[in-house]
Jmol script that loads the backbone (N, CA, C; Angstrom):
load data "model"
ATOM      1  N   MET A   1     -15.336  -5.529 -14.508  1.00  0.00           N
ATOM      2  CA  MET A   1     -14.141  -5.833 -14.181  1.00  0.00           C
ATOM      3  C   MET A   1     -12.801  -5.281 -13.922  1.00  0.00           C
ATOM      4  N   GLY A   2     -11.776  -5.961 -12.809  1.00  0.00           N
ATOM      5  CA  GLY A   2     -10.875  -5.225 -12.007  1.00  0.00           C
ATOM      6  C   GLY A   2      -9.625  -5.159 -13.215  1.00  0.00           C
ATOM      7  N   GLU A   3      -8.790  -4.138 -12.645  1.00  0.00           N
ATOM      8  CA  GLU A   3      -7.527  -4.260 -12.970  1.00  0.00           C
ATOM      9  C   GLU A   3      -6.520  -5.336 -13.409  1.00  0.00           C
ATOM     10  N   ARG A   4      -6.212  -6.016 -13.845  1.00  0.00           N
ATOM     11  CA  ARG A   4      -4.996  -6.808 -14.419  1.00  0.00           C
ATOM     12  C   ARG A   4      -3.955  -6.661 -13.623  1.00  0.00           C
ATOM     13  N   LEU A   5      -3.277  -8.094 -12.558  1.00  0.00           N
ATOM     14  CA  LEU A   5      -1.915  -7.932 -12.002  1.00  0.00           C
ATOM     15  C   LEU A   5      -0.629  -7.821 -13.057  1.00  0.00           C
ATOM     16  N   PRO A   6       0.121  -7.502 -12.857  1.00  0.00           N
ATOM     17  CA  PRO A   6       1.432  -7.343 -13.523  1.00  0.00           C
ATOM     18  C   PRO A   6       1.370  -8.748 -13.822  1.00  0.00           C
ATOM     19  N   ALA A   7       2.818  -9.317 -14.250  1.00  0.00           N
ATOM     20  CA  ALA A   7       2.851 -10.517 -14.643  1.00  0.00           C
ATOM     21  C   ALA A   7       4.133 -10.754 -13.651  1.00  0.00           C
ATOM     22  N   ASP A   8       4.658  -9.670 -13.039  1.00  0.00           N
ATOM     23  CA  ASP A   8       5.444  -9.903 -11.669  1.00  0.00           C
ATOM     24  C   ASP A   8       4.856  -9.512 -10.586  1.00  0.00           C
ATOM     25  N   ALA A   9       3.928  -9.386 -10.721  1.00  0.00           N
ATOM     26  CA  ALA A   9       2.799  -8.888  -8.971  1.00  0.00           C
ATOM     27  C   ALA A   9       3.379 -10.408  -7.832  1.00  0.00           C
ATOM     28  N   ARG A  10       3.506  -9.480  -6.780  1.00  0.00           N
ATOM     29  CA  ARG A  10       3.991 -10.573  -5.529  1.00  0.00           C
ATOM     30  C   ARG A  10       3.108  -9.259  -4.467  1.00  0.00           C
ATOM     31  N   THR A  11       3.017 -10.726  -3.486  1.00  0.00           N
ATOM     32  CA  THR A  11       2.361 -10.258  -2.305  1.00  0.00           C
ATOM     33  C   THR A  11       2.973  -9.363  -0.969  1.00  0.00           C
ATOM     34  N   ILE A  12       2.860  -8.205  -0.822  1.00  0.00           N
ATOM     35  CA  ILE A  12       3.939  -7.381  -0.042  1.00  0.00           C
ATOM     36  C   ILE A  12       3.139  -7.475   1.734  1.00  0.00           C
ATOM     37  N   SER A  13       3.773  -6.921   2.859  1.00  0.00           N
ATOM     38  CA  SER A  13       2.789  -6.686   3.717  1.00  0.00           C
ATOM     39  C   SER A  13       3.327  -5.021   4.340  1.00  0.00           C
ATOM     40  N   ILE A  14       2.077  -4.071   4.369  1.00  0.00           N
ATOM     41  CA  ILE A  14       2.826  -3.058   4.627  1.00  0.00           C
ATOM     42  C   ILE A  14       2.366  -2.114   6.069  1.00  0.00           C
ATOM     43  N   PHE A  15       3.128  -2.201   6.642  1.00  0.00           N
ATOM     44  CA  PHE A  15       3.216  -1.859   8.062  1.00  0.00           C
ATOM     45  C   PHE A  15       3.234   0.027   8.680  1.00  0.00           C
ATOM     46  N   CYS A  16       2.595   0.162   9.179  1.00  0.00           N
ATOM     47  CA  CYS A  16       2.994   1.433  10.138  1.00  0.00           C
ATOM     48  C   CYS A  16       4.015   1.316  10.698  1.00  0.00           C
ATOM     49  N   ALA A  17       5.074   2.400  10.690  1.00  0.00           N
ATOM     50  CA  ALA A  17       6.441   2.872  10.730  1.00  0.00           C
ATOM     51  C   ALA A  17       6.376   3.173  12.479  1.00  0.00           C
ATOM     52  N   ARG A  18       5.334   4.032  12.623  1.00  0.00           N
ATOM     53  CA  ARG A  18       5.296   4.026  14.175  1.00  0.00           C
ATOM     54  C   ARG A  18       5.294   3.175  15.301  1.00  0.00           C
ATOM     55  N   CYS A  19       4.033   2.116  14.712  1.00  0.00           N
ATOM     56  CA  CYS A  19       3.327   1.594  15.735  1.00  0.00           C
ATOM     57  C   CYS A  19       4.032   0.129  15.103  1.00  0.00           C
ATOM     58  N   ASN A  20       3.795   0.014  14.067  1.00  0.00           N
ATOM     59  CA  ASN A  20       3.943  -2.259  13.841  1.00  0.00           C
ATOM     60  C   ASN A  20       3.072  -2.871  13.030  1.00  0.00           C
ATOM     61  N   GLN A  21       1.803  -1.747  12.899  1.00  0.00           N
ATOM     62  CA  GLN A  21       0.543  -2.197  12.959  1.00  0.00           C
ATOM     63  C   GLN A  21       0.347  -2.997  11.173  1.00  0.00           C
ATOM     64  N   LEU A  22       0.092  -3.880  11.108  1.00  0.00           N
ATOM     65  CA  LEU A  22      -0.097  -4.280  10.191  1.00  0.00           C
ATOM     66  C   LEU A  22      -1.785  -3.593   9.012  1.00  0.00           C
ATOM     67  N   LEU A  23      -1.390  -2.997   8.082  1.00  0.00           N
ATOM     68  CA  LEU A  23      -2.275  -2.176   7.317  1.00  0.00           C
ATOM     69  C   LEU A  23      -2.508  -2.700   6.227  1.00  0.00           C
ATOM     70  N   TYR A  24      -2.035  -3.540   5.233  1.00  0.00           N
ATOM     71  CA  TYR A  24      -2.394  -3.967   3.920  1.00  0.00           C
ATOM     72  C   TYR A  24      -1.933  -5.292   3.832  1.00  0.00           C
ATOM     73  N   LYS A  25      -2.067  -6.553   3.094  1.00  0.00           N
ATOM     74  CA  LYS A  25      -1.654  -6.870   2.372  1.00  0.00           C
ATOM     75  C   LYS A  25      -1.586  -6.282   0.695  1.00  0.00           C
ATOM     76  N   TYR A  26      -1.045  -6.475   0.191  1.00  0.00           N
ATOM     77  CA  TYR A  26      -1.018  -5.659  -1.283  1.00  0.00           C
ATOM     78  C   TYR A  26       0.039  -6.564  -2.437  1.00  0.00           C
ATOM     79  N   HIS A  27      -1.016  -6.693  -3.641  1.00  0.00           N
ATOM     80  CA  HIS A  27      -0.020  -7.136  -4.768  1.00  0.00           C
ATOM     81  C   HIS A  27       0.383  -6.293  -5.299  1.00  0.00           C
ATOM     82  N   LYS A  28       1.834  -5.984  -5.548  1.00  0.00           N
ATOM     83  CA  LYS A  28       3.154  -5.154  -5.827  1.00  0.00           C
ATOM     84  C   LYS A  28       3.449  -5.972  -7.289  1.00  0.00           C
ATOM     85  N   GLY A  29       3.486  -4.776  -8.434  1.00  0.00           N
ATOM     86  CA  GLY A  29       4.369  -5.082  -9.410  1.00  0.00           C
ATOM     87  C   GLY A  29       5.904  -4.368  -9.845  1.00  0.00           C
ATOM     88  N   GLY A  30       6.594  -4.850 -10.307  1.00  0.00           N
ATOM     89  CA  GLY A  30       7.656  -4.059 -10.540  1.00  0.00           C
ATOM     90  C   GLY A  30       9.191  -4.206  -9.433  1.00  0.00           C
ATOM     91  N   ALA A  31       9.987  -3.082 -10.156  1.00  0.00           N
ATOM     92  CA  ALA A  31      10.756  -3.341  -8.705  1.00  0.00           C
ATOM     93  C   ALA A  31      11.099  -2.356  -8.124  1.00  0.00           C
ATOM     94  N   GLY A  32      10.341  -0.948  -8.385  1.00  0.00           N
ATOM     95  CA  GLY A  32      10.594  -0.081  -7.581  1.00  0.00           C
ATOM     96  C   GLY A  32      10.026  -0.091  -5.786  1.00  0.00           C
ATOM     97  N   SER A  33      10.682   1.251  -5.611  1.00  0.00           N
ATOM     98  CA  SER A  33       9.785   1.011  -4.273  1.00  0.00           C
ATOM     99  C   SER A  33       8.506   1.563  -4.122  1.00  0.00           C
ATOM    100  N   LEU A  34       8.233   1.772  -2.915  1.00  0.00           N
ATOM    101  CA  LEU A  34       6.549   1.371  -2.560  1.00  0.00           C
ATOM    102  C   LEU A  34       6.077   3.129  -2.912  1.00  0.00           C
ATOM    103  N   VAL A  35       5.416   4.084  -3.925  1.00  0.00           N
ATOM    104  CA  VAL A  35       5.249   4.989  -4.215  1.00  0.00           C
ATOM    105  C   VAL A  35       3.900   5.565  -3.928  1.00  0.00           C
ATOM    106  N   LYS A  36       3.165   4.356  -4.659  1.00  0.00           N
ATOM    107  CA  LYS A  36       1.608   4.845  -4.497  1.00  0.00           C
ATOM    108  C   LYS A  36       1.074   3.142  -4.598  1.00  0.00           C
ATOM    109  N   ILE A  37      -0.341   3.209  -3.568  1.00  0.00           N
ATOM    110  CA  ILE A  37      -1.102   2.038  -3.514  1.00  0.00           C
ATOM    111  C   ILE A  37      -2.477   2.319  -4.461  1.00  0.00           C
ATOM    112  N   ARG A  38      -2.719   1.343  -5.471  1.00  0.00           N
ATOM    113  CA  ARG A  38      -3.799   1.095  -6.074  1.00  0.00           C
ATOM    114  C   ARG A  38      -5.068   0.314  -5.073  1.00  0.00           C
ATOM    115  N   PRO A  39      -6.174   1.000  -5.008  1.00  0.00           N
ATOM    116  CA  PRO A  39      -7.070   0.158  -4.145  1.00  0.00           C
ATOM    117  C   PRO A  39      -7.171  -1.693  -4.589  1.00  0.00           C
ATOM    118  N   GLN A  40      -7.180  -1.673  -6.068  1.00  0.00           N
ATOM    119  CA  GLN A  40      -8.094  -2.590  -6.472  1.00  0.00           C
ATOM    120  C   GLN A  40      -6.986  -3.510  -6.477  1.00  0.00           C
ATOM    121  N   ARG A  41      -5.582  -3.331  -5.964  1.00  0.00           N
ATOM    122  CA  ARG A  41      -4.627  -4.413  -5.941  1.00  0.00           C
ATOM    123  C   ARG A  41      -4.246  -4.707  -4.277  1.00  0.00           C
ATOM    124  N   ILE A  42      -5.101  -4.107  -3.326  1.00  0.00           N
ATOM    125  CA  ILE A  42      -5.514  -4.533  -1.816  1.00  0.00           C
ATOM    126  C   ILE A  42      -6.176  -5.844  -1.894  1.00  0.00           C
ATOM    127  N   ALA A  43      -5.254  -7.231  -1.059  1.00  0.00           N
ATOM    128  CA  ALA A  43      -5.713  -8.400  -1.139  1.00  0.00           C
ATOM    129  C   ALA A  43      -6.850  -8.452   0.184  1.00  0.00           C
ATOM    130  N   GLU A  44      -6.031  -7.595   1.514  1.00  0.00           N
ATOM    131  CA  GLU A  44      -6.836  -7.825   2.678  1.00  0.00           C
ATOM    132  C   GLU A  44      -6.566  -6.204   2.905  1.00  0.00           C
ATOM    133  N   ASP A  45      -7.207  -5.394   3.440  1.00  0.00           N
ATOM    134  CA  ASP A  45      -7.293  -4.580   4.156  1.00  0.00           C
ATOM    135  C   ASP A  45      -7.755  -4.278   5.384  1.00  0.00           C
ATOM    136  N   HIS A  46      -6.612  -3.976   6.375  1.00  0.00           N
ATOM    137  CA  HIS A  46      -6.526  -3.771   8.054  1.00  0.00           C
ATOM    138  C   HIS A  46      -6.964  -2.454   8.715  1.00  0.00           C
ATOM    139  N   THR A  47      -7.299  -1.516   7.719  1.00  0.00           N
ATOM    140  CA  THR A  47      -7.837  -0.475   7.751  1.00  0.00           C
ATOM    141  C   THR A  47      -8.946   0.257   7.979  1.00  0.00           C
ATOM    142  N   GLY A  48     -10.020  -0.565   7.499  1.00  0.00           N
ATOM    143  CA  GLY A  48     -11.355  -0.432   7.616  1.00  0.00           C
ATOM    144  C   GLY A  48     -11.685   0.866   6.545  1.00  0.00           C
ATOM    145  N   GLY A  49     -10.716   0.772   5.501  1.00  0.00           N
ATOM    146  CA  GLY A  49     -11.367   1.889   4.198  1.00  0.00           C
ATOM    147  C   GLY A  49     -10.254   3.200   4.938  1.00  0.00           C
ATOM    148  N   ALA A  50      -9.938   3.814   6.276  1.00  0.00           N
ATOM    149  CA  ALA A  50      -9.116   4.668   5.953  1.00  0.00           C
ATOM    150  C   ALA A  50      -7.623   4.694   6.029  1.00  0.00           C
ATOM    151  N   LEU A  51      -7.083   5.694   5.617  1.00  0.00           N
ATOM    152  CA  LEU A  51      -6.045   5.975   5.457  1.00  0.00           C
ATOM    153  C   LEU A  51      -5.308   6.727   6.924  1.00  0.00           C
ATOM    154  N   ASP A  52      -5.401   6.169   7.780  1.00  0.00           N
ATOM    155  CA  ASP A  52      -5.016   6.499   9.302  1.00  0.00           C
ATOM    156  C   ASP A  52      -4.768   5.188   9.911  1.00  0.00           C
ATOM    157  N   CYS A  53      -3.818   5.089  10.607  1.00  0.00           N
ATOM    158  CA  CYS A  53      -3.445   3.839  11.107  1.00  0.00           C
ATOM    159  C   CYS A  53      -4.756   3.439  12.344  1.00  0.00           C
ATOM    160  N   PRO A  54      -5.039   2.114  12.252  1.00  0.00           N
ATOM    161  CA  PRO A  54      -6.234   2.267  13.293  1.00  0.00           C
ATOM    162  C   PRO A  54      -5.801   2.208  14.917  1.00  0.00           C
ATOM    163  N   LYS A  55      -4.492   1.775  14.871  1.00  0.00           N
ATOM    164  CA  LYS A  55      -4.070   1.670  16.483  1.00  0.00           C
ATOM    165  C   LYS A  55      -3.282   2.774  17.058  1.00  0.00           C
ATOM    166  N   CYS A  56      -2.813   3.793  16.172  1.00  0.00           N
ATOM    167  CA  CYS A  56      -1.672   5.248  16.842  1.00  0.00           C
ATOM    168  C   CYS A  56      -2.858   6.176  15.457  1.00  0.00           C
ATOM    169  N   GLY A  57      -3.240   5.974  14.673  1.00  0.00           N
ATOM    170  CA  GLY A  57      -4.240   7.315  14.135  1.00  0.00           C
ATOM    171  C   GLY A  57      -3.250   7.927  13.065  1.00  0.00           C
ATOM    172  N   GLN A  58      -2.191   7.963  12.812  1.00  0.00           N
ATOM    173  CA  GLN A  58      -0.965   8.537  12.016  1.00  0.00           C
ATOM    174  C   GLN A  58      -1.768   8.368  10.684  1.00  0.00           C
ATOM    175  N   THR A  59      -1.887   9.490   9.934  1.00  0.00           N
ATOM    176  CA  THR A  59      -2.175   9.288   8.588  1.00  0.00           C
ATOM    177  C   THR A  59      -0.745   8.696   7.678  1.00  0.00           C
ATOM    178  N   PHE A  60      -1.110   7.771   7.100  1.00  0.00           N
ATOM    179  CA  PHE A  60       0.025   7.363   6.086  1.00  0.00           C
ATOM    180  C   PHE A  60      -0.260   7.718   4.543  1.00  0.00           C
ATOM    181  N   ALA A  61      -0.788   8.065   4.034  1.00  0.00           N
ATOM    182  CA  ALA A  61      -1.298   7.999   2.815  1.00  0.00           C
ATOM    183  C   ALA A  61      -2.644   9.100   2.644  1.00  0.00           C
ATOM    184  N   ARG A  62      -2.643  10.050   1.131  1.00  0.00           N
ATOM    185  CA  ARG A  62      -3.567  10.849   0.467  1.00  0.00           C
ATOM    186  C   ARG A  62      -3.994  10.199  -0.873  1.00  0.00           C
ATOM    187  N   GLU A  63      -5.274  10.390  -0.769  1.00  0.00           N
ATOM    188  CA  GLU A  63      -6.232  10.118  -2.363  1.00  0.00           C
ATOM    189  C   GLU A  63      -6.075  10.799  -3.628  1.00  0.00           C
ATOM    190  N   ARG A  64      -5.447  10.682  -4.524  1.00  0.00           N
ATOM    191  CA  ARG A  64      -4.949  10.954  -5.418  1.00  0.00           C
ATOM    192  C   ARG A  64      -6.000  10.464  -6.332  1.00  0.00           C
ATOM    193  N   SER A  65      -5.627  10.673  -7.817  1.00  0.00           N
ATOM    194  CA  SER A  65      -5.947  10.603  -9.277  1.00  0.00           C
ATOM    195  C   SER A  65      -4.616   9.977 -10.284  1.00  0.00           C
ATOM    196  N   ILE A  66      -4.117   9.370  -9.834  1.00  0.00           N
ATOM    197  CA  ILE A  66      -3.011   9.053 -10.868  1.00  0.00           C
ATOM    198  C   ILE A  66      -3.262   8.301 -11.851  1.00  0.00           C
ATOM    199  N   GLY A  67      -3.030   9.053 -12.873  1.00  0.00           N
ATOM    200  CA  GLY A  67      -3.125   7.799 -14.339  1.00  0.00           C
ATOM    201  C   GLY A  67      -4.258   7.636 -14.776  1.00  0.00           C
ATOM    202  N   GLY A  68      -4.921   8.225 -14.358  1.00  0.00           N
ATOM    203  CA  GLY A  68      -6.620   8.404 -14.818  1.00  0.00           C
ATOM    204  C   GLY A  68      -6.953   7.280 -13.689  1.00  0.00           C
ATOM    205  N   GLY A  69      -6.706   6.891 -12.680  1.00  0.00           N
ATOM    206  CA  GLY A  69      -7.302   5.938 -12.080  1.00  0.00           C
ATOM    207  C   GLY A  69      -7.039   6.322 -10.431  1.00  0.00           C
ATOM    208  N   PRO A  70      -8.369   5.637  -9.269  1.00  0.00           N
ATOM    209  CA  PRO A  70      -7.768   6.295  -7.821  1.00  0.00           C
ATOM    210  C   PRO A  70      -6.528   5.704  -7.469  1.00  0.00           C
ATOM    211  N   ALA A  71      -5.701   6.341  -6.498  1.00  0.00           N
ATOM    212  CA  ALA A  71      -4.346   5.601  -6.005  1.00  0.00           C
ATOM    213  C   ALA A  71      -4.432   6.231  -4.664  1.00  0.00           C
ATOM    214  N   PHE A  72      -3.747   5.852  -3.571  1.00  0.00           N
ATOM    215  CA  PHE A  72      -2.765   6.253  -2.331  1.00  0.00           C
ATOM    216  C   PHE A  72      -1.838   6.712  -2.187  1.00  0.00           C
ATOM    217  N   LYS A  73      -1.276   7.852  -2.361  1.00  0.00           N
ATOM    218  CA  LYS A  73      -0.135   8.101  -2.611  1.00  0.00           C
ATOM    219  C   LYS A  73       0.576   8.072  -0.971  1.00  0.00           C
ATOM    220  N   VAL A  74       1.677   7.442  -0.988  1.00  0.00           N
ATOM    221  CA  VAL A  74       2.172   7.103   0.525  1.00  0.00           C
ATOM    222  C   VAL A  74       3.143   8.394   0.340  1.00  0.00           C
ATOM    223  N   ILE A  75       2.714   8.641   1.834  1.00  0.00           N
ATOM    224  CA  ILE A  75       3.932   9.920   2.681  1.00  0.00           C
ATOM    225  C   ILE A  75       5.208   9.285   3.158  1.00  0.00           C
ATOM    226  N   GLY A  76       6.205   9.627   2.758  1.00  0.00           N
ATOM    227  CA  GLY A  76       7.517   9.772   3.150  1.00  0.00           C
ATOM    228  C   GLY A  76       7.713   9.139   4.556  1.00  0.00           C
ATOM    229  N   GLY A  77       8.159   7.994   4.652  1.00  0.00           N
ATOM    230  CA  GLY A  77       8.484   7.171   6.288  1.00  0.00           C
ATOM    231  C   GLY A  77       7.932   7.071   6.951  1.00  0.00           C
ATOM    232  N   LYS A  78       6.151   7.074   6.353  1.00  0.00           N
ATOM    233  CA  LYS A  78       5.110   6.324   7.154  1.00  0.00           C
ATOM    234  C   LYS A  78       4.911   4.960   7.406  1.00  0.00           C
ATOM    235  N   LEU A  79       5.638   4.430   6.222  1.00  0.00           N
ATOM    236  CA  LEU A  79       5.150   3.148   6.585  1.00  0.00           C
ATOM    237  C   LEU A  79       6.374   2.628   5.503  1.00  0.00           C
ATOM    238  N   TYR A  80       6.395   1.100   6.006  1.00  0.00           N
ATOM    239  CA  TYR A  80       7.799  -0.042   6.050  1.00  0.00           C
ATOM    240  C   TYR A  80       7.123  -1.332   5.226  1.00  0.00           C
ATOM    241  N   THR A  81       7.868  -1.964   4.526  1.00  0.00           N
ATOM    242  CA  THR A  81       6.874  -2.933   3.969  1.00  0.00           C
ATOM    243  C   THR A  81       8.176  -4.312   4.030  1.00  0.00           C
ATOM    244  N   ARG A  82       7.304  -5.467   3.412  1.00  0.00           N
ATOM    245  CA  ARG A  82       8.008  -6.831   3.793  1.00  0.00           C
ATOM    246  C   ARG A  82       7.670  -7.627   2.763  1.00  0.00           C
ATOM    247  N   GLY A  83       8.387  -7.955   2.424  1.00  0.00           N
ATOM    248  CA  GLY A  83       8.289  -8.856   0.955  1.00  0.00           C
ATOM    249  C   GLY A  83       8.646  -8.282  -0.247  1.00  0.00           C
ATOM    250  N   MET A  84       9.301  -7.351  -0.217  1.00  0.00           N
ATOM    251  CA  MET A  84       9.596  -6.638  -1.555  1.00  0.00           C
ATOM    252  C   MET A  84      11.299  -7.380  -1.859  1.00  0.00           C
ATOM    253  N   ARG A  85      11.424  -7.283  -3.176  1.00  0.00           N
ATOM    254  CA  ARG A  85      12.535  -7.882  -3.717  1.00  0.00           C
ATOM    255  C   ARG A  85      13.901  -6.872  -3.298  1.00  0.00           C
ATOM    256  N   ARG A  86      15.131  -7.790  -2.961  1.00  0.00           N
ATOM    257  CA  ARG A  86      16.086  -7.072  -2.711  1.00  0.00           C
ATOM    258  C   ARG A  86      17.208  -7.026  -4.296  1.00  0.00           C
ATOM    259  N   LYS A  87      17.343  -5.990  -3.701  1.00  0.00           N
ATOM    260  CA  LYS A  87      18.596  -5.334  -4.995  1.00  0.00           C
ATOM    261  C   LYS A  87      19.514  -6.503  -4.689  1.00  0.00           C
TER     262      LYS A  87
END
end "model"
wireframe off; spacefill off
backbone 0.3
color backbone group
């Protein structure tokens, strides 16, 4: 059975900062910035499973085990998001 979504989860769009290519639609919980991407929370994957942008080839994350489960650790400045809450 998959990971439960947080009560405050919302869907955000994640884009490549270099070429503006849509990479993921992602169920994000919490008010903080995007630090890691949990594979179970990805709603739509436009990367084909790779951690490189399909358009420009830029690596935007690294695979890590965080909190006992798989996660993609975001490299600072390589992505931008739409749909995050404003402070």
